[in-house]
C-alpha angles and dihedrals in degrees: 000000000000138000093275102047108049118140096005141106124245117206135184141167137203107244100182142358128195141153126025128097099281114139097203114001109179117184126202113235092208118105120256108226132195122192115216106206103160121125125265114283120218116228125199118199128188122193123192133174137183105252091213092062097047117101113195123200094017129124 
């Protein structure tokens, strides 16, 4: 859960496996899904700057 993924589903698959010491590693091609059902999180952001270091109108 984070401020970007509330009320959504995250899905991923394993495309390829190689190496290691597995005798018979068999992967499932189906996607693994996780439902994110938590409530919306409020985020407060503060931005400050040193006025002496700000150049306005420049490129």
